[in-house]
C-alpha positions as CSV (number, residue, x, y, z in Angstrom):
1,M,66.9,-1.5,139.5
2,F,69.3,-4.2,138.3
3,L,69.1,-7.7,137.1
4,R,71.3,-10.5,138.6
5,P,71.4,-14.3,138.9
6,A,68.9,-15.6,141.5
7,T,70.2,-17.3,144.6
8,I,68.5,-19.6,147.1
9,D,68.0,-16.6,149.4
10,D,65.5,-15.3,146.8
11,L,63.3,-18.3,147.1
12,D,60.5,-16.7,149.2
13,A,60.4,-13.6,147.0
14,V,60.3,-15.7,143.8
15,L,57.4,-17.7,145.2
16,A,55.6,-14.5,145.8
17,I,56.2,-13.4,142.2
18,A,55.0,-16.8,140.9
19,K,51.8,-16.5,142.8
20,Q,51.1,-13.2,141.0
21,A,51.9,-14.6,137.6
22,G,48.7,-16.7,137.5
23,F,47.6,-19.5,135.1
24,G,49.5,-20.6,132.0
25,M,53.0,-19.8,133.0
26,T,54.6,-23.2,133.3
27,S,58.1,-21.8,133.6
28,L,57.2,-20.1,136.9
29,P,54.7,-22.3,138.9
30,P,53.8,-21.3,142.4
31,D,55.3,-24.3,143.9
32,M,58.1,-24.0,146.5
33,A,59.8,-27.3,145.7
34,V,59.9,-26.6,141.9
35,L,61.1,-23.1,142.4
36,R,63.8,-24.3,144.7
37,A,65.0,-26.8,142.1
38,K,64.9,-24.1,139.4
39,I,67.1,-21.8,141.5
40,E,69.5,-24.6,142.5
41,A,69.9,-25.6,138.9
42,S,70.6,-22.0,137.9
43,E,73.2,-21.7,140.7
44,A,74.9,-24.9,139.4
45,S,74.8,-23.6,135.9
46,F,76.4,-20.3,136.8
47,A,79.0,-22.2,138.9
48,E,79.7,-24.3,135.7
49,A,78.8,-27.4,137.8
50,Y,75.6,-28.4,136.1
51,E,75.3,-32.2,135.8
52,K,74.1,-32.0,132.2
53,P,76.5,-29.7,130.2
54,G,74.7,-28.0,127.3
55,Q,71.4,-28.1,129.1
56,E,72.0,-25.4,131.7
57,S,69.3,-23.1,132.9
58,F,69.9,-19.5,133.9
59,F,67.4,-17.8,136.2
60,F,67.5,-14.1,137.1
61,V,65.7,-11.7,139.5
62,L,65.2,-8.0,139.2
63,E,66.3,-6.3,142.4
64,D,65.2,-2.8,143.5
65,G,68.2,-1.4,145.3
66,D,66.3,1.7,146.3
67,N,63.6,-0.4,148.1
68,D,65.6,-2.6,150.5
69,G,66.5,-5.1,147.7
70,H,62.9,-5.9,146.9
71,I,62.6,-8.5,144.2
72,A,60.2,-7.1,141.6
73,G,60.5,-9.6,138.7
74,T,62.0,-12.7,137.2
75,C,63.2,-14.0,133.8
76,G,65.2,-17.0,132.6
77,I,66.9,-18.9,129.8
78,M,67.1,-22.6,129.1
79,A,70.2,-23.4,127.1
80,S,68.7,-26.3,125.2
81,I,65.2,-27.8,125.7
82,G,63.8,-31.2,125.1
83,L,66.9,-33.3,125.6
84,T,65.8,-34.9,128.8
85,Q,62.0,-34.7,128.5
86,P,60.4,-34.3,125.1
87,F,59.3,-30.7,124.2
88,Y,55.9,-30.8,122.6
89,S,54.2,-28.3,120.3
90,Y,51.3,-28.3,117.9
91,K,52.4,-27.4,114.4
92,L,49.8,-25.9,112.0
93,T,50.1,-27.5,108.6
94,T,47.9,-27.3,105.5
95,I,46.6,-30.1,103.3
96,T,44.6,-29.7,100.1
97,Q,42.2,-32.0,98.4
98,A,40.1,-31.7,95.2
99,S,37.2,-33.5,93.6
100,T,37.0,-33.0,89.8
101,Q,33.7,-34.9,89.8
102,L,32.1,-32.3,92.2
103,N,34.3,-29.4,91.3
104,I,35.2,-28.9,94.9
105,F,38.6,-27.7,96.2
106,S,39.2,-28.3,100.0
107,K,42.0,-26.6,102.0
108,Q,42.3,-27.8,105.6
109,T,44.5,-26.8,108.5
110,M,45.8,-29.6,110.6
111,L,47.2,-29.7,114.2
112,Q,50.2,-32.1,114.4
113,V,52.0,-32.9,117.6
114,T,55.7,-32.4,117.0
115,N,59.1,-32.3,118.7
116,D,60.5,-30.0,116.0
117,L,61.8,-27.4,118.5
118,T,63.9,-29.9,120.5
119,G,67.4,-28.5,121.1
120,S,66.4,-24.9,120.9
121,T,67.3,-22.3,123.5
122,E,64.2,-21.0,125.3
123,V,63.7,-17.7,127.0
124,G,60.9,-17.5,129.6
125,A,59.8,-17.1,133.2
126,L,59.3,-13.4,132.5
127,F,57.1,-11.6,135.0
128,L,57.2,-8.1,136.4
129,E,55.1,-6.8,139.3
130,P,52.4,-4.4,138.0
131,S,53.7,-1.5,140.1
132,Y,57.1,-1.7,138.3
133,R,55.6,-1.7,134.8
134,R,56.9,1.8,134.0
135,D,60.0,3.7,132.9
136,R,60.9,0.9,130.4
137,I,61.8,-1.5,133.3
138,G,60.0,-4.4,131.7
139,K,61.8,-3.8,128.4
140,M,65.2,-3.8,130.1
141,M,64.3,-7.0,132.0
142,S,63.1,-8.8,128.8
143,L,66.1,-7.7,126.7
144,S,68.6,-8.4,129.4
145,R,68.3,-12.1,128.5
146,F,69.6,-11.3,125.0
147,M,72.4,-9.2,126.4
148,F,73.5,-12.3,128.3
149,I,73.2,-14.4,125.2
150,A,75.2,-11.8,123.3
151,A,78.0,-11.9,125.8
152,F,78.2,-15.7,125.9
153,P,76.7,-17.0,122.6
154,E,78.7,-20.2,122.7
155,R,76.5,-21.4,125.6
156,F,73.3,-21.3,123.5
157,T,72.0,-22.8,120.3
158,E,71.4,-21.2,117.0
159,T,67.6,-21.2,117.4
160,V,65.9,-19.2,120.3
161,I,62.2,-19.6,121.1
162,A,59.7,-18.0,123.4
163,E,56.4,-19.6,124.3
164,M,53.6,-17.0,124.7
165,R,50.7,-17.5,127.0
166,G,47.5,-18.2,125.1
167,V,44.0,-17.0,125.6
168,H,42.3,-17.8,128.9
169,D,40.2,-16.0,131.5
170,L,41.0,-15.2,135.1
171,D,39.3,-18.4,136.3
172,G,41.6,-20.5,134.1
173,H,39.2,-21.3,131.3
174,S,40.9,-21.8,128.0
175,P,38.7,-22.2,124.9
176,F,41.4,-24.2,123.1
177,Y,42.1,-26.5,126.0
178,S,38.4,-27.1,126.6
179,A,37.8,-28.1,123.0
180,L,40.8,-30.5,122.6
181,P,43.3,-31.4,125.3
182,R,40.7,-31.7,128.0
183,K,39.0,-34.5,126.0
184,F,42.2,-36.6,126.6
185,F,43.6,-35.3,130.0
186,E,40.2,-35.2,131.7
187,M,41.2,-32.5,134.1
188,P,40.7,-28.7,134.2
189,F,43.2,-26.5,132.3
190,A,44.7,-25.0,135.5
191,E,45.3,-28.5,136.9
192,A,46.9,-29.8,133.7
193,D,49.1,-26.7,133.5
194,Y,50.2,-27.2,137.1
195,V,51.0,-30.9,136.6
196,N,53.1,-30.1,133.5
197,A,55.0,-27.4,135.4
198,T,55.6,-29.4,138.6
199,Q,55.7,-33.1,137.6
200,G,56.9,-33.0,134.0
201,N,55.2,-33.8,130.7
202,Q,55.1,-37.6,130.5
203,F,51.3,-37.5,130.6
204,I,51.3,-35.5,127.3
205,N,53.1,-38.4,125.7
206,D,50.8,-40.9,127.3
207,L,47.5,-39.3,126.6
208,M,47.6,-36.8,123.7
209,P,46.3,-38.0,120.3
210,K,49.1,-39.3,118.1
211,Y,47.4,-38.4,114.8
212,P,46.7,-34.9,113.3
213,V,43.6,-33.1,114.3
214,Y,41.5,-31.1,111.7
215,L,41.2,-27.5,113.1
216,S,37.8,-27.2,111.4
217,L,36.4,-29.9,113.7
218,L,37.0,-27.7,116.7
219,P,34.4,-25.1,117.9
220,K,34.8,-21.6,116.5
221,A,35.8,-20.2,120.0
222,A,38.7,-22.6,120.0
223,R,39.7,-22.0,116.3
224,D,39.7,-18.3,116.9
225,V,42.4,-18.3,119.6
226,V,44.9,-20.6,118.0
227,G,48.1,-18.6,117.7
228,Q,46.7,-15.8,119.7
229,V,48.2,-14.4,123.0
230,N,46.6,-13.5,126.2
231,A,46.0,-9.7,126.4
232,A,48.5,-9.4,129.2
233,S,51.2,-10.9,127.0
234,E,50.6,-8.6,124.0
235,P,53.4,-6.1,125.0
236,A,55.9,-8.9,125.5
237,K,55.0,-10.4,122.1
238,L,55.4,-7.0,120.3
239,M,58.8,-6.5,122.0
240,L,60.0,-9.9,120.9
241,E,58.8,-9.3,117.3
242,R,60.8,-6.0,117.2
243,Q,63.8,-8.1,118.2
244,G,63.3,-10.4,115.2
245,F,61.1,-13.2,116.6
246,K,58.4,-14.6,114.3
247,Y,55.4,-16.8,114.6
248,T,56.0,-19.8,112.4
249,G,52.9,-21.9,113.1
250,Y,54.0,-23.6,116.3
251,V,51.5,-23.3,119.2
252,D,51.3,-24.5,122.8
253,I,49.8,-27.9,123.5
254,F,47.5,-26.7,126.2
255,D,46.2,-23.2,125.3
256,G,47.1,-22.8,121.7
257,G,49.3,-19.7,122.4
258,P,52.0,-19.0,119.8
259,T,55.6,-20.0,120.0
260,L,57.9,-17.3,118.6
261,V,61.2,-18.3,116.9
262,A,64.3,-16.4,116.1
263,D,67.8,-17.1,114.8
264,R,70.1,-16.3,117.7
265,D,72.6,-14.1,115.8
266,S,69.8,-12.2,114.1
267,I,68.2,-11.0,117.4
268,A,68.6,-7.3,117.4
269,V,70.3,-7.1,120.8
270,V,72.6,-10.0,120.0
271,K,73.5,-8.4,116.6
272,N,73.7,-4.8,117.6
273,S,74.8,-4.5,121.2
274,V,78.4,-3.3,121.6
275,S,81.1,-4.1,124.1
276,Y,83.3,-1.1,125.3
277,P,85.9,-0.5,128.0
278,V,84.9,1.9,130.7
279,S,87.2,5.0,130.5
280,E,85.5,7.2,133.1
281,I,83.0,7.0,135.9
282,I,81.6,10.5,136.2
283,S,78.4,12.5,136.6
284,L,76.7,13.0,133.3
285,P,74.1,15.6,132.3
286,E,70.4,14.6,132.4
287,E,70.1,15.2,128.7
288,V,72.4,12.3,128.0
289,S,70.3,9.3,126.7
290,K,70.1,6.1,128.8
291,Q,71.1,2.7,127.6
292,M,70.8,-0.8,128.8
293,V,74.2,-1.8,130.2
294,T,75.7,-5.1,131.5
295,N,79.0,-6.1,132.9
296,E,80.5,-9.1,131.0
297,R,81.1,-11.4,133.9
298,F,79.4,-14.8,133.6
299,A,78.7,-15.9,137.2
300,D,78.3,-12.3,138.5
301,F,76.3,-11.0,135.6
302,R,74.5,-7.7,136.2
303,C,72.2,-5.6,134.0
304,S,70.8,-2.1,134.5
305,S,70.1,1.1,132.7
306,G,71.7,4.5,132.9
307,R,73.3,7.4,131.1
308,V,76.2,6.4,128.8
309,V,78.5,8.5,126.6
310,V,80.5,6.7,123.9
311,T,83.7,8.6,123.3
312,P,85.5,9.0,119.9
313,E,88.1,6.7,121.2
314,G,85.6,3.8,121.4
315,T,85.3,3.8,125.2
316,V,82.4,4.8,127.4
317,Q,81.7,7.1,130.3
318,I,79.1,6.0,132.8
319,T,77.7,7.3,136.0
320,P,78.8,6.2,139.5
321,R,75.2,5.0,140.2
322,L,75.2,2.8,137.1
323,A,78.8,1.5,137.9
324,G,77.6,0.5,141.3
325,R,74.5,-1.3,140.1
326,I,76.5,-3.5,137.6
327,Q,79.6,-3.6,139.8
328,V,82.2,-2.3,137.3
329,K,85.3,0.0,137.6
330,V,87.4,1.9,135.1
331,G,89.0,-0.5,132.7
332,D,86.2,-3.1,132.9
333,R,84.2,-3.9,129.8
334,V,80.5,-3.3,129.5
335,R,78.0,-4.2,126.9
336,C,75.5,-1.4,125.8
337,Y,72.3,-1.3,123.9
338,P,69.9,1.7,123.5
339,L,66.7,1.5,125.4
């Protein structure tokens, strides 16, 4: 298994992945035209020919080299969001009021539409086929994005965010969406999510309430899911939190799912991954621990996992299998991080 930049030849496979991803994943809609544009934008970004420097997007696929190059997953990075179209979030804020006459103290949570996260780097589009959710493959794929950021930090902003899918059922019913956004959009959650993913978010600006909303006015079913993730996203949330991401009160406009935020240079992979020159490509004993390893080439980035020995001289020995996956030779530099 290895991760690489997507190419237009992957379009059909990526569409098949998107169809499996389901509701609530606006960064990976099952729409051929949108996915084509996403891959083409990524190709232009890797070619350093993107028409909006500083707003590049990088889209990756996970390839199974042992299964005829089957594409088993996707992930991506947006270098800087909200600079072309506004990036909307709800921010949970608190107000307090008191009546001395009645001896009543009131503390209320408000939902305020904001563009606070404009300019942040966003990681997303993460989906792995269920049959590959084993052997820490999902962990490698998720963390590979931070290995890319660690290798090329100047291409990304100081704040990195990840939007997590909120609570909804298999039929696309979202308690939060039904209680609030639907009152203004007048369409089902799945339709609004799809419009946002394929046609942009101008309708949010046009239709969403401009004033704060008291959370206490929403039904309990909606209040209970604000800031909560869909069960399928719990492992991804935990992994991000272990990397230093935190929930700071920002939630998704549609389903109320949490947005996690981290300082780029404090992300564990960015902070603790190490670059080494390759001194030997040799067979290594099975007891040697595996690490996540990338080459350090921009347009031809590769990430995989394999056995690695760090020598006293500050070089690494890697296996021929791993060297082939990430396309490196003796003398090339690789970046390593324990899995």
